[in-house]
N, C-alpha and C positions, 0 to 999 in steps of 0.2 A: 549526514547523508553519505552512504557508502556506494561503491561502484555497483551499478545496477546489473542484474543478470541479463545477459544478452541472448535472445532467442536463437540467434544464428551462431552462437559459440565463440564470439570474438572476445568476450570478457571472462571466459573461464570454461571449464568442462561442464557441460550441461548433462545431468544424469537423465532427465526426462524432459519431454516437451513442455512448453509453457502452457499449452492448451490443456484443458482438463484431461487427465490421464490416470489410469490405474497402474499400479506397480507391476512390473514384470519380474521383480525380484521377490523371492520367498524369504521372508525374514520374520522371526518371532519378535514382537515388540519387547523392548527392554522393560523389566519390572520396575515400576516406580518405587522409590524409597518411601517408607512411611514416615520417617522422621526428617524434618527440615534441619538445615544447618543452624547452630545456635544463634547466629547473627542475622538469620533470614526472617524477615517479618512475614506473617501469613499473607498469602496472595489471594485468599478467598474474598469474594465480594458478592453481594446479593444483587440480583437483577432488579433494575428499577421497576417499581409497581406502576408508575404512570409518568408521562412526559407532559411538559407544557404544550400549549397549542402552537403548531407550526405557524410561522409568519411569512407572508409574501409582501415584500415592500414595493414592488413595481406598481405604479398607479394604473391599474387595469381599467379599461372602459366598462367591462362587465366583470364583477367579482367572480372568480372561478369557483367551481365546486371542488373543495379539497378532498383528497383521498381520505377514507375513513381511518382513524388511528387503530392501532393494535391489530392490524391485518398482517399476518406473517407471510403472505404471498402477494405478488404484484396483482393489482386489480386487472380483471380481464378487459381486453379492448372492447369498445362499444361495437355492437352488432352493426352490420352494414345498413340496416333499416334505421338505425339510430346513430348515424355517424356524427351528429352534432352534439351528442351527450357529453357532458363534463369537459368541454373543450374550452381552453383559454382563448378569448377573442379580444383583440385590441384594435385600435384605429388603423395602425399601419403595419408594424412588423410581424404580427402573428395573425394567422388566418385559419378559419375552420377548414378541416379536412374536406376536400372536394370542391372548395371554392376556387373559381378561376383566378389566376395570378400571372402576371407577365414575368415574375421573378423566378430565379432558380432557387427553389425551396427544397427543404428536406424535413423529414419527420424526426422528432426527438421523443424520448420517453422520460417523463418525470413522474414516476410511480403510475405511469400509464394514463395521464390525460393526453390525448393525441393532439398535437398542435403542429402547425406549419410555421416555420421560422424563416425569415428572409435574412440571410447572413449579411448582405450588403448594408443593412440598416442597424447592425449590431457591432459597435466598435470593438467589443471584446472578442469577436470571432474572426475578424478580418486578418489579424496577425498570424493565425494558424496556417494560412495559405503560404506563408513564407518559410514554413518548417518542413516542406516536402522532402528535403534532402535527408531528414532524419528517418524517413521511411525505408531507406536502404538498410539501415542497421536495425530499425524497429518497424517492421511492416505494419502499415496502417496507422501509425502513431498520430500523424497530423489530423486525420479524421476523428480518431478517438478523442484527441484533445479538444477539437472543435465541438464535438457532441457534449463533452463534459462542460465546456464553457457555455454552451447553449443552455444547459440545465441551470447553471449558475446565474446566467443572465436573467432568466425568468424569475428565479427565486429572489434575486437581489434587486436590481434596478436596471434601467435602460443603459446607463453609462457604465455601471459595474466598475467604477474606479477603485484603485488600491486604497486600502485604509478605511473603507466604509464600515459602518456598524454591522456586526454579525450576530444578531440575536439568537438565531437557531444554533449556531456553533456554541455560543455561551450556554444555552440551555442544555445541550447534550453533554458538554464537557463537565457541567456541574453535576450531572447524574448519568454517567456514561454506561453504555451497554457492555463495554469491555471491562475486564477485571482491573480495578484501580488500586490494588494493593501495591506496596513498594518493597523493594529489596534494599539492603544496606548499600553503602558507598560502592558504586560500580568499579571505580579505579582500585580501591583497596581489595575488593573481593577478587578481581581479575589478577592482581598481583599475587595474592595468596594462592589462588588456584594454579597460576603459572609455576610457583615454587613447588607445589605438590606434584605437578606433571613432570617437571624437570627431575625431581628426585626419583620418581617412579619409572621414568623413561629417559635415560641419560642422553640419548641423541637429541632430545628436545632442548637440552641445555645449550646447544650449539647456536651460533648466530651466522653460520655459513649456509649459503643457499644450496650447496652440493649435498648437504645432509638432509634436505627435505625429500621425503618419500612421496612423490606424486601419485604413484600407483596405490599406495595405502590411503592417501587422501581421497582418491577416486572411489575406492571400496567403501570408505566411510560415507561418502556422498550417496552412493547407491543404497546403503543401509538406511540412511536418513530418508531417502525418497520412498523406500518401502514402508517405513514407519508412518510417514505423512499420508501415504496412500491408504493405509489401514485406518488411520485416525479420521480421515475426511472422505468417507464414501460418497460417491456422486449423488446417490439418492437423498442423502442428508445435506450435502453442501453443493447443491446444483449450481453450476456456473462458476464455482471456485477454480482457480488456476494455480498451479504450483510447479516449481522446479528446484532442483538442487544442483550445486556445482562444487568442484574442487578448484582451489586457486592454482593457476598455471605456474610452472617454474619461472617463467619470465616475470609474471606479476609478483610472484613471491620474492624474486631477487630484487626487484625495484623497491618493494616495500621494506625489505630488510636493510637495504642501503640507506633509505630515508630514516627509518626508525633507529638504527644503530648510530647514525650521525647525531641524533637527538639524545639518545640514551645508550651508552656503551654496554649496559646490562641487558638490553633487550635481546630476547632469544626466540627460537621457534616455539617454545612453550607459551610465550605471551600472545601468540596469534589467536585471535578470536574468530577469524574468518577463513582459515585454511579450508574449512567446509562451511557452506552456507546454504540456506534455503529461503525461498521467497514464496509467500502464500498471498494471493490476491483474491479478495472476495467481492461479491457484487454489491454488498451493502455493509454499513457499519454494524448492523445487528448480526449479520453472519460473521463478520470479523470478531465480534465479541464472543460468539459461540465457539469459534475456532480457537481464540486465545484461551478460553476457559478449559477446553480439552487439552491444549498444549500444556497448560500449567498443571493440570491433574496428571498427565502422563509423565512430565519431567519433575514432579514434586521432589524436592530435596536436591535436584540437579541444576536448578536455575542459578547461574553464577551472577548474572546481571540482567536488569530490565530497564529499558528506556522508553518512556511514554511520550513520543513525539506527536501523538494525536492531541493530547491535552496541552502540551507545551511544544509548539512547532520548532523545528531546527532551522538551519540556514535556508534562506529563500522560501520560508513557510513550509518546509518539508514536513509531511504528516505520515506517520507510520508507527507501528509498535514493534520494538526490537527486543529480542531475548538472546542472551548468551547462555548456552547450556553445556553441561559436561557430558561428553560422549565416552569418557573413560580414558582415552589416550590423547585427547585434544579437546579444545573448546570449539563450539560451532555457533554461528549466528543464524537466527531465524527471524525474518522480517515479515510482518503482516500489514497489508494495506487494502485499499479497494481498487477496482479497475480504473475508476476516474482519477483517484489520487495518484495511482501508479503512472498514468499518462503524464501528469504534471511533473512527476519525479524524473521520468526519463527525458522529457523535453528540457527541463532546467539543468539537469546534470550535465548533459553534453554541450550545452550552449553557455551556461553561466557559472556552474559550480566547478567543473573541470572542462573548460572549453575545448571542444574538438571541432566545432562549427561556429563560424562568425555570424552574428545577427546584428541588425541595425539597432539604434538606440530605442526607437519606439517599440520594436518587438521585445527587446530586453526588458523594458518597463512593464509590458504586459505580462511577460513570463514571470517577473518577480512577484506578481500578485495572483498568479493563476491558482496555486495551491490553496491560498486563503479563500478565494472565491468558490472554488470547487468544494472545499470543506463545508462551506455554508450550505451548498446544495445537498451534499451528502447528509448533513445534519437535518435538513428539512425533510428528506425522505425517511430518515430514521424516526423523526417525530411523527411521521405519518404511518409508521409501522411497517415500512418496506423491508423485506428480507430477501 
């Protein structure tokens, strides 16, 4: 898990807003190389023809009508005259829209069955109210995490405890919508690329922070933002959010001090994240489409690829990471979904690199949040949600 991009700029230079935005920078996309490196395995993968039936494990009083598979768009909300259609209804915590309730309820979207959920009766939601301090750095994060957990609560079970069976996750990971081709050893390929960069750009052979050209890194971040804007037009990737940033001099200095203490040969050329991009999609299907476009655009320039969607990282972290060659540096591009992104931000600042203290019960809930949310994302994927 890497330092998340901060919408308010505290974690690095943000080239563009995190909200969906089109580039203001005019840039001709780089021409993709036709020949891959000799040690690079093909990244092509075929889209799955069919998925297993999605599973709901919560013991519902009345079985819900599941969204139809293979629907590339969210199902429309029921018309006002048919407000009870396709609603999940249970004895206590879930209520049909429009029904009277003394509780403070809110509406959630699970591929658009409309339901009313009572947070007080869902143990997996209560802890998000203790994370309101994170909203200062990430506006609205606690609400986003609560909504993500609500979807997970419905898909899994009432208690949603850590370590439970995740049949939908397993089904999707076995036949993912994202490209599942592999690249050779990431460590070895990064080392080799660093040697090439240091030879071609002598300043990159330095391990001194004062030799870092922040302005040039900002320029490369702007170029990458323009490229991503061109690759992911809003009409094709509706709801996708992305941002790029250049590592700040202070952050760079801290990283160099740490890495050179571990390896005296570490240099500026070894940095894979002096420029970075984050792409958050509204679904795993959209993420798969975005990853396929990225791999085609950067064909022959992909230095490393880490699939944390299939094999989660620390604290259940789920995302797809690419390290690409920009010519004078390496850059990292991370792809995730909005809900998985919420779990990443929350766990990063509380458990992974603690900036905020949380109680033990909240920490335990956070440790399993990505795992639970991934199960809900996979359920929506199996339903055809894009």
